[in-house]
MIRONU-426913 format. One record per residue: chain; x, y, z of N, C-alpha, C, O in turn. Coordinates in Angstrom, 2 decimals. Layout:
BEGIN
SITE  cadena   n.east  n.north     n.up  ca.east  ca.north    ca.up   c.east  c.north     c.up   o.east  o.north     o.up
SITE       A        X        Y        Z        X         Y        Z        X        Y        Z        X        Y        Z
...
END
This chain:
BEGIN
SITE  cadena   n.east  n.north     n.up  ca.east  ca.north    ca.up   c.east  c.north     c.up   o.east  o.north     o.up
SITE       A   -36.91    -5.54   -21.28   -38.57     -6.19   -21.08   -38.70    -7.28   -20.28   -38.24    -8.39   -20.55
SITE       A   -39.70    -6.80   -18.69   -39.48     -7.04   -17.14   -39.98    -8.90   -17.67   -40.93    -9.27   -18.35
SITE       A   -39.00    -9.60   -17.08   -39.05    -10.82   -16.35   -39.40   -11.33   -15.06   -38.63   -11.07   -14.13
SITE       A   -40.63   -12.15   -14.80   -41.31    -12.54   -13.77   -40.58   -14.12   -13.74   -40.05   -14.57   -14.76
SITE       A   -40.61   -14.80   -12.61   -40.80    -16.06   -11.52   -41.80   -16.94   -10.92   -42.35   -16.49    -9.92
SITE       A   -42.01   -17.64   -11.17   -42.23    -18.71   -10.15   -41.26   -19.16    -9.45   -40.24   -19.68    -9.90
SITE       A   -41.52   -18.97    -8.36   -40.53    -20.30    -7.26   -41.09   -20.63    -6.32   -41.91   -20.01    -5.64
SITE       A   -40.49   -22.20    -6.13   -41.14    -22.72    -4.81   -39.85   -22.80    -4.03   -38.74   -23.04    -4.49
SITE       A   -40.26   -22.49    -2.43   -39.21    -22.48    -1.19   -39.22   -23.69    -0.45   -40.29   -24.09    -0.01
SITE       A   -38.25   -24.29    -0.26   -38.06    -25.26     0.78   -37.19   -25.23     2.28   -35.97   -25.07     2.22
SITE       A   -37.59   -25.33     3.10   -37.26    -25.65     4.21   -36.90   -27.18     5.15   -37.62   -27.82     5.91
SITE       A   -36.09   -27.30     4.90   -35.67    -28.48     5.09   -35.98   -28.84     6.17   -36.64   -29.87     6.32
SITE       A   -35.58   -28.09     7.20   -35.80    -28.59     8.59   -36.97   -28.46     9.19   -37.03   -28.53    10.42
SITE       A   -37.73   -28.31     8.65   -39.49    -27.75     9.32   -40.41   -29.01     7.82   -41.60   -29.29     7.92
SITE       A   -39.46   -29.57     6.52   -40.34    -29.48     5.80   -41.74   -28.84     5.67   -42.84   -29.40     5.76
SITE       A   -41.48   -27.68     5.45   -42.33    -26.71     4.61   -42.36   -26.09     3.38   -41.22   -25.80     3.05
SITE       A   -43.22   -25.76     2.53   -42.97    -24.59     1.86   -43.32   -23.87     0.91   -44.27   -24.32     0.25
SITE       A   -42.92   -22.95     0.60   -43.77    -21.83     0.02   -43.42   -21.28    -1.34   -42.25   -21.11    -1.70
SITE       A   -45.00   -20.88    -2.45   -44.71    -20.83    -3.49   -44.97   -18.99    -3.21   -45.46   -18.46    -2.21
SITE       A   -44.34   -18.21    -4.69   -43.94    -16.97    -5.03   -44.02   -16.90    -6.00   -43.92   -17.84    -6.79
SITE       A   -44.29   -15.41    -6.36   -43.71    -14.74    -7.91   -43.03   -13.47    -7.34   -43.12   -12.85    -6.28
SITE       A   -42.17   -13.33    -8.67   -41.16    -12.10    -8.42   -40.77   -12.00    -9.87   -40.79   -12.81   -10.80
SITE       A   -40.36   -10.52    -9.76   -39.48     -9.72   -11.00   -38.57    -9.78   -10.77   -37.92    -9.54   -11.79
SITE       A   -37.50   -10.14    -9.36   -36.76    -10.17    -8.81   -36.36   -11.00    -7.47   -36.41   -10.65    -6.29
SITE       A   -35.81   -12.60    -8.28   -36.08    -13.50    -7.26   -34.56   -13.91    -6.59   -34.37   -14.89    -5.86
SITE       A   -33.56   -12.95    -7.00   -32.27    -12.59    -5.93   -33.21   -11.97    -4.62   -33.63   -12.47    -3.58
SITE       A   -33.31   -10.47    -5.31   -33.61     -9.83    -3.82   -34.47   -10.53    -3.18   -34.14   -10.98    -2.08
SITE       A   -35.83   -10.80    -3.72   -36.89    -11.81    -3.39   -36.24   -12.84    -2.17   -36.38   -12.51    -1.00
SITE       A   -35.66   -13.85    -2.45   -34.73    -14.87    -1.86   -34.23   -14.47    -0.86   -34.38   -15.09     0.19
SITE       A   -33.46   -13.28    -0.93   -32.49    -12.56     0.08   -33.78   -12.40     1.33   -33.73   -13.06     2.36
SITE       A   -34.91   -11.42     1.03   -35.60    -11.00     1.93   -36.07   -12.44     2.92   -35.64   -12.74     4.04
SITE       A   -37.15   -13.23     2.02   -37.64    -14.51     3.07   -36.38   -14.55     3.82   -36.48   -14.15     4.98
SITE       A   -35.38   -14.89     3.49   -33.95    -15.62     5.04   -33.83   -14.77     5.48   -34.00   -14.73     6.70
SITE       A   -33.52   -13.70     4.84   -32.92    -12.27     6.09   -33.07   -10.99     6.41   -32.47   -10.36     7.28
SITE       A   -34.00   -10.58     5.55   -34.41     -9.16     5.73   -35.65    -9.24     6.32   -35.66    -8.62     7.39
SITE       A   -37.09    -9.94     5.95   -37.76    -10.04     6.73   -38.25   -10.02     8.09   -37.72   -10.85     8.82
SITE       A   -39.27    -9.17     8.69   -39.29     -9.47     9.92   -40.42    -9.85    10.70   -40.34    -9.89    11.93
SITE       A   -41.93   -10.25     9.83   -43.05    -10.44     9.61   -43.12   -11.08     9.05   -42.12   -11.30     8.38
SITE       A   -44.45   -12.04     8.79   -45.05    -12.87     8.03   -44.62   -14.38     8.36   -43.89   -14.67     9.30
SITE       A   -45.17   -15.30     7.44   -44.90    -16.86     7.06   -43.63   -17.76     7.05   -43.36   -18.88     7.48
SITE       A   -42.93   -16.71     6.31   -40.93    -17.19     6.47   -40.21   -17.25     6.86   -39.15   -17.79     6.53
SITE       A   -40.79   -16.22     8.49   -39.66    -15.96     9.27   -39.68   -17.27    10.08   -38.75   -17.77    10.71
SITE       A   -40.81   -17.66     9.96   -41.17    -18.77    11.50   -39.90   -19.88    10.46   -38.99   -20.18    11.23
SITE       A   -39.65   -20.49     9.06   -39.22    -21.52     8.99   -38.35   -20.74     8.39   -38.69   -20.03     7.44
SITE       A   -37.28   -20.76     8.82   -35.75    -20.10     8.17   -34.86   -21.20     8.57   -34.97   -21.77     9.65
SITE       A   -33.93   -21.51     7.65   -33.75    -21.13     6.35   -34.50   -21.71     5.35   -35.17   -22.72     5.58
SITE       A   -34.47   -21.39     4.68   -35.10    -22.06     2.53   -34.22   -21.76     1.84   -33.40   -20.84     1.85
SITE       A   -34.57   -23.21     0.73   -33.78    -22.94    -0.57   -34.73   -23.08    -1.30   -35.71   -23.77    -1.00
SITE       A   -34.59   -22.44    -2.43   -35.18    -22.46    -3.81   -34.69   -23.84    -4.61   -33.69   -24.19    -5.24
SITE       A   -36.00   -24.45    -4.24   -36.27    -25.68    -4.97   -36.84   -25.75    -6.54   -36.36   -26.74    -7.10
SITE       A   -37.60   -25.09    -7.28   -38.05    -24.02    -8.42   -38.00   -22.88    -8.55   -38.29   -21.90    -7.86
SITE       A   -37.45   -23.15    -9.93   -37.60    -21.81   -10.78   -38.15   -21.87   -12.07   -37.75   -22.54   -13.03
SITE       A   -39.31   -20.97   -12.01   -40.23    -21.05   -13.99   -40.61   -19.50   -14.06   -41.00   -18.69   -13.22
SITE       A   -40.23   -19.42   -15.86   -39.95    -18.32   -15.92   -41.17   -17.55   -16.53   -42.04   -18.38   -16.78
SITE       A   -41.56   -16.31   -16.85   -42.50    -16.00   -17.48   -41.99   -15.15   -18.47   -40.84   -15.34   -18.88
SITE       A   -42.97   -13.85   -19.09   -42.51    -13.39   -20.14   -43.96   -12.42   -19.32   -43.79   -11.22   -19.55
SITE       A   -45.17   -12.66   -18.54   -46.05    -11.81   -18.46   -45.85   -11.79   -16.90   -45.15   -12.63   -16.34
SITE       A   -46.61   -10.59   -16.08   -47.42    -11.02   -15.04   -48.00   -11.77   -14.69   -47.65   -12.63   -13.88
SITE       A   -49.37   -11.63   -15.34   -50.23    -12.23   -15.39   -49.96   -13.96   -15.91   -51.04   -14.56   -15.95
SITE       A   -49.03   -14.63   -16.22   -48.90    -16.02   -16.80   -48.24   -16.31   -15.03   -48.62   -17.27   -14.35
SITE       A   -47.03   -15.05   -14.47   -46.79    -15.91   -13.52   -47.18   -16.13   -12.39   -46.74   -17.04   -11.69
SITE       A   -48.40   -15.03   -11.91   -49.71    -15.17   -10.87   -50.64   -16.73   -11.69   -51.21   -17.56   -10.98
SITE       A   -50.61   -16.80   -12.93   -51.46    -17.58   -13.10   -51.12   -19.20   -12.69   -51.91   -20.12   -12.54
SITE       A   -49.48   -19.19   -12.57   -48.73    -20.15   -12.41   -49.10   -20.40   -10.84   -49.71   -21.38   -10.42
SITE       A   -48.60   -19.33   -10.09   -48.40    -19.26    -8.73   -50.07   -19.82    -7.88   -50.25   -20.47    -6.85
SITE       A   -51.18   -19.11    -9.03   -52.66    -20.09    -7.95   -51.95   -21.13    -8.31   -51.24   -21.53    -7.39
SITE       A   -51.84   -21.84    -9.48   -51.72    -23.23    -9.64   -51.09   -24.03    -8.72   -51.72   -25.02    -8.33
SITE       A   -49.84   -23.80    -8.21   -48.99    -24.16    -7.48   -49.08   -24.13    -6.02   -48.27   -24.57    -5.20
SITE       A   -50.34   -23.45    -5.82   -51.00    -23.14    -4.52   -52.26   -24.04    -4.51   -52.67   -24.18    -3.36
SITE       A   -53.31   -24.95    -5.83   -53.91    -25.19    -5.42   -53.68   -26.88    -5.10   -52.74   -27.40    -5.70
SITE       A   -54.59   -27.84    -4.08   -54.31    -29.07    -3.89   -53.32   -29.54    -5.18   -52.13   -29.81    -5.06
SITE       A   -54.16   -29.57    -6.60   -53.45    -30.32    -7.37   -51.64   -29.79    -7.67   -50.70   -30.55    -7.91
SITE       A   -51.61   -28.59    -7.59   -50.14    -28.37    -7.94   -49.20   -28.38    -6.08   -48.00   -28.21    -5.92
SITE       A   -49.74   -28.52    -5.51   -48.90    -28.80    -3.83   -48.56   -30.51    -4.18   -47.48   -30.95    -3.79
SITE       A   -49.54   -31.45    -4.92   -49.56    -32.42    -4.75   -48.17   -32.58    -5.62   -47.14   -33.02    -5.12
SITE       A   -48.31   -32.00    -7.51   -47.43    -31.73    -7.48   -45.32   -31.41    -7.49   -44.37   -31.95    -8.06
SITE       A   -45.45   -30.44    -6.67   -44.60    -30.11    -5.76   -44.24   -31.39    -4.29   -43.53   -31.06    -3.34
SITE       A   -44.56   -32.08    -4.34   -44.60    -32.78    -3.26   -43.89   -33.96    -4.03   -42.92   -34.53    -3.52
SITE       A   -44.53   -34.42    -5.58   -44.59    -35.58    -5.56   -43.48   -35.82    -6.41   -43.04   -36.96    -6.60
SITE       A   -42.96   -34.74    -6.97   -42.35    -34.38    -8.13   -41.14   -33.48    -8.22   -40.28   -33.62    -9.09
SITE       A   -41.08   -32.47    -7.18   -39.88    -31.84    -6.85   -38.78   -31.92    -5.47   -37.58   -31.64    -5.49
SITE       A   -39.56   -32.36    -4.34   -39.40    -32.81    -2.77   -38.52   -33.44    -2.79   -37.44   -33.31    -2.21
SITE       A   -39.06   -34.55    -3.76   -37.73    -36.03    -3.65   -36.42   -35.53    -3.76   -35.55   -36.01    -3.04
SITE       A   -36.27   -34.97    -4.24   -34.81    -34.57    -4.63   -34.22   -34.16    -3.80   -33.01   -34.25    -3.99
SITE       A   -34.67   -33.46    -2.42   -34.22    -32.10    -1.97   -34.30   -32.90    -0.69   -33.37   -32.64     0.07
SITE       A   -35.40   -34.05    -0.12   -35.63    -34.54     1.64   -34.42   -35.30     1.47   -33.96   -35.95     2.41
END
């Protein structure tokens, strides 16, 4: 059975966050930091993984990603997660 993760990346150098989901976090993280040649994440490298949440279904992972990208979700990230990494 395939497992999905919702993840939060943090660029300490630029104080930026990126929120996403994947069924292969290691490959996705490698892409954000090294492989990708276009998109948002290439401008703010290097990234570190600061939060990973496991989900049994893609639907649940997408739902959580959508919440974390909302205003309330971003406030949660900045208040509860990032203070440990700044």
